[in-house]
C-alpha positions in Angstrom: 15.9 -32.8 -58.0 12.6 -31.4 -59.4 12.2 -27.8 -60.4 14.8 -25.0 -60.4 17.3 -24.6 -57.6 17.2 -21.6 -55.3 20.5 -19.9 -55.8 19.7 -16.6 -54.0 22.2 -17.3 -51.3 25.1 -17.5 -53.7 25.8 -21.2 -53.8 24.3 -24.5 -54.5 22.3 -25.8 -51.6 24.3 -29.1 -51.4 27.8 -27.6 -51.5 29.4 -26.1 -48.3 31.2 -22.8 -48.6 34.9 -23.2 -49.4 37.4 -21.9 -46.8 40.1 -19.4 -47.8 42.9 -21.9 -47.5 41.0 -24.3 -49.6 40.5 -21.8 -52.4 43.9 -20.2 -52.4 46.1 -23.3 -51.6 49.5 -22.8 -53.2 48.2 -20.4 -55.9 49.6 -16.9 -56.3 47.5 -14.5 -54.2 47.4 -11.1 -52.5 46.0 -9.8 -49.2 44.9 -6.2 -48.6 45.0 -4.7 -45.1 44.1 -1.1 -44.0 47.1 0.5 -42.2 48.1 4.0 -41.1 45.6 5.9 -43.3 46.4 3.7 -46.4 46.4 0.2 -47.5 49.0 -2.5 -47.3 49.0 -5.0 -50.1 51.0 -8.2 -49.5 51.7 -10.1 -52.7 52.7 -13.8 -52.8 53.5 -15.1 -56.2 54.2 -18.9 -56.3 57.9 -19.5 -56.5 58.9 -15.9 -55.6 59.5 -14.1 -52.3 56.7 -12.2 -50.7 56.3 -8.5 -51.9 54.7 -5.7 -49.9 53.3 -2.5 -51.4 51.9 0.4 -49.5 49.1 2.4 -51.2 48.3 5.9 -49.9 44.8 6.1 -51.3 41.9 3.7 -52.0 42.1 4.5 -55.7 45.8 3.6 -55.8 45.0 0.3 -54.0 42.1 -0.5 -56.4 44.3 0.0 -59.4 46.9 -2.3 -58.0 44.2 -4.9 -57.0 42.8 -4.8 -60.5 46.2 -5.3 -62.1 47.0 -8.2 -59.8 43.6 -9.8 -60.5 44.1 -9.3 -64.3 47.5 -11.1 -63.8 45.5 -14.1 -62.4 46.2 -13.7 -58.7 43.5 -14.4 -56.1 42.9 -11.7 -53.6 41.0 -10.9 -50.4 40.5 -7.9 -48.2 41.5 -8.1 -44.5 40.1 -5.6 -42.0 39.8 -3.0 -44.8 37.2 -0.2 -44.5 
């Protein structure tokens, strides 16, 4: 390949985007859903039962999300505002 690659679209031109299941696999992860004026955070740590946390505000949800990310969990937002 001659010259610099165009990475403005966020990925290498010869690599397809990875699907959610391919990225997460069996790793510890969390999902965030908007529910009833707040946010529902579903936490799945590998080898442990699923946990559910309800956050009443966006700030509370962001603090929890940041803590889980710092702990090494992979997260994604689902139908959140």
